[in-house]
Phi, psi and omega in degrees: 000325181300317180301318179294318179298315182293314182295303185289326178293316181296317179295313181299312180295320180293320178297309182300312184293319183293312181298319182289318181288326176295319176301317178292314180298325181282349178080016179272002184280132168231125190298334178285308181283332182290337176298310179292317178298317180302314180290329176293316176300316179299317182296316178296313179297320180284358173295344175296342174299311179302313182297315179296316180293319178298314181297318177298314178304311186284323187270322188252342187243013177066027177087005181228134177215141177278157183305310184301315180293320178295319179296315178298319176296315178301317177295322178296317177297317178297319181295314178298317179299319177298317179295315180298316180302312181295319181290322178293318178299314180298316179297318178301312180300318183290316185283327184266340184075010181298130178259086184301314184294326177295317179295316181293318178299314178302317181296314180297312181292323175298320179296321177294319178298317181295329178276358177083028179295153179289154177302325178295318179294320180293319178296318178298316179294322179298320179295315178300314181293325177294323175296317178298318181297322178296315178294325182294341178292337180277113182298335178289342172262320184294317183295313176296326177298318179294317178300318182292343175296318189260330188297319178299327176295316178296323177301313179295317179295322178296319180297312179294317179299315179297319181294321180285316189277351175293338177273113182296347178277346178280112180047063181296155177297145177286141178258133174113000000 
């Protein structure tokens, strides 16, 4: 099971992190639309949880797997994907010098201005965002925050995958 978790988790995390960091590096990122795009990329990358659990069920378990075992494998794949995702993001930040929080803060405040927010509301949000930016400088906070971006998506995919794949009639292994 460990081999499946490491293999599928590493590939899934690398896909999600690479697509998102390349998008940011290319300057195609807009924080409002990139939120939806980012979670879509994560969902597609984390579909490897389903593939990994199915492959384990078919290759190592004779086509049958219990919900608990499938769910644990899915969680393990999601955890590995989360760690890889966080490490790639951390590496990108260190190597590129990208100041994510400054860019994010600017985007939020520009959005508030465009919506006609009052100067007092914008100033309050700027103060809040500056405090967040200061906290984000600490890697002991930043790395778990990055992990938490992707892991809940993986949790849901693991849950759905386990529920579907516990039934041996769901996409049975090919015979022959």
